[in-house]
C-alpha positions in Angstrom: 203.6 129.5 -122.7 203.9 133.3 -123.4 201.0 133.1 -125.9 198.8 131.3 -123.4 199.5 133.9 -120.7 198.8 136.7 -123.2 195.5 135.1 -124.2 194.6 134.6 -120.6 195.5 138.3 -119.8 193.4 139.5 -122.7 190.5 137.4 -121.7 190.6 138.6 -118.1 191.0 142.2 -119.0 188.4 142.4 -121.6 185.8 140.1 -120.0 185.0 142.8 -117.4 183.8 145.0 -120.2 181.4 142.5 -121.7 177.9 143.5 -122.3 175.4 142.6 -119.6 172.4 141.6 -121.8 169.8 139.9 -119.8 168.5 136.6 -121.0 165.2 136.6 -119.1 162.8 139.6 -119.4 161.2 139.1 -116.0 164.6 139.2 -114.4 165.4 142.3 -116.4 162.3 144.0 -115.0 163.1 142.9 -111.5 166.6 144.3 -111.8 165.3 147.5 -113.3 162.9 147.9 -110.3 165.6 147.1 -107.8 168.1 149.5 -109.3 165.5 152.1 -110.4 166.6 152.0 -114.0 164.9 152.0 -117.4 165.1 149.0 -119.8 166.5 149.2 -123.3 164.7 146.4 -125.2 166.2 145.7 -128.6 164.4 143.6 -131.3 167.1 142.2 -133.5 167.5 139.7 -136.3 171.2 139.0 -135.5 171.9 136.8 -138.5 169.8 138.3 -141.3 169.1 142.0 -140.6 172.0 144.1 -141.9 171.0 147.3 -139.9 170.7 145.1 -136.8 174.2 143.8 -137.3 175.6 147.3 -137.9 173.8 148.6 -134.8 175.4 145.7 -132.9 178.9 146.5 -134.2 178.8 150.3 -134.0 176.6 150.9 -130.9 176.0 147.8 -128.7 179.6 146.6 -128.7 181.1 150.0 -128.2 182.8 150.9 -124.9 180.7 154.0 -124.7 177.4 152.0 -124.7 178.7 149.4 -122.4 179.6 152.0 -119.8 176.4 154.0 -120.3 174.2 150.9 -120.0 176.0 149.7 -116.9 175.3 153.1 -115.2 171.8 153.8 -116.5 169.9 150.9 -118.0 169.1 147.3 -117.9 169.5 145.8 -121.4 167.6 143.0 -123.1 167.9 141.8 -126.7 165.0 139.9 -128.1 166.7 138.2 -131.0 165.0 136.5 -133.9 167.7 134.6 -135.9 166.7 132.7 -139.0 169.7 130.4 -139.6 169.2 127.0 -138.2 172.6 127.1 -136.5 171.7 130.2 -134.6 168.3 129.2 -133.3 167.6 130.0 -129.7 166.2 127.6 -127.1 162.5 127.1 -127.6 161.5 128.8 -124.3 163.6 131.9 -125.2 162.1 132.0 -128.7 158.6 131.9 -127.2 159.5 134.6 -124.6 160.9 136.9 -127.4 157.7 136.2 -129.5 155.6 137.2 -126.5 157.6 140.5 -126.2 157.2 141.2 -129.9 153.4 140.7 -129.6 153.4 143.4 -126.9 156.1 145.8 -128.0 156.8 145.2 -131.7 153.5 144.4 -133.4 154.7 145.9 -136.7 157.6 143.5 -136.8 160.3 146.3 -137.2 163.9 145.3 -137.2 165.9 146.7 -135.5 163.6 148.3 -133.0 164.8 149.8 -129.8 162.1 150.3 -127.2 162.9 152.2 -124.0 160.7 151.0 -121.1 160.4 152.2 -117.6 161.0 149.7 -114.8 157.3 148.5 -114.9 157.4 147.8 -118.7 155.6 151.0 -119.8 156.9 152.3 -123.2 158.8 155.6 -122.9 159.8 155.8 -126.5 161.1 153.9 -129.4 163.5 154.3 -132.3 165.1 152.2 -135.1 168.3 152.1 -136.9 170.2 155.4 -137.2 173.5 155.5 -139.1 175.3 157.5 -136.3 178.2 157.0 -134.0 177.6 155.2 -130.7 177.7 158.4 -128.6 175.0 160.0 -130.8 172.8 156.9 -130.5 173.3 156.9 -126.7 172.0 160.5 -126.6 169.1 159.4 -128.8 168.1 156.8 -126.2 168.5 159.4 -123.4 166.2 161.8 -125.3 163.5 159.1 -125.1 163.7 159.3 -121.3 162.8 162.9 -121.4 159.6 162.7 -123.5 
């Protein structure tokens, strides 16, 4: 019983800090417009791209990024997994491919594209082996260009 209560407590206290990645890009743009925020669009190969996985573990899952994103950005991850077990729904795969055709023609992974609320590119960057706070500042620097 104590273990069950502890697990429930941990779930409830940590679930409030989960990332708020959008699963529909049109909804992400609508939210960005409504809240007057920019969009952080991440192209990732979650199960095959080592730099993508490191960026996920060091930056995207950090408390610093979660808090910064909640305040300043709408976040969307266009994932391109290769393993059969990790395949996305066909409609989401098609939507991510459409985004790649528009914003990632070179097929770079990872690629982080900062967009304004209308979808205009403000800047882009790739993997940097830096702490989460430094990467957050890098994203903010793209807003000022």
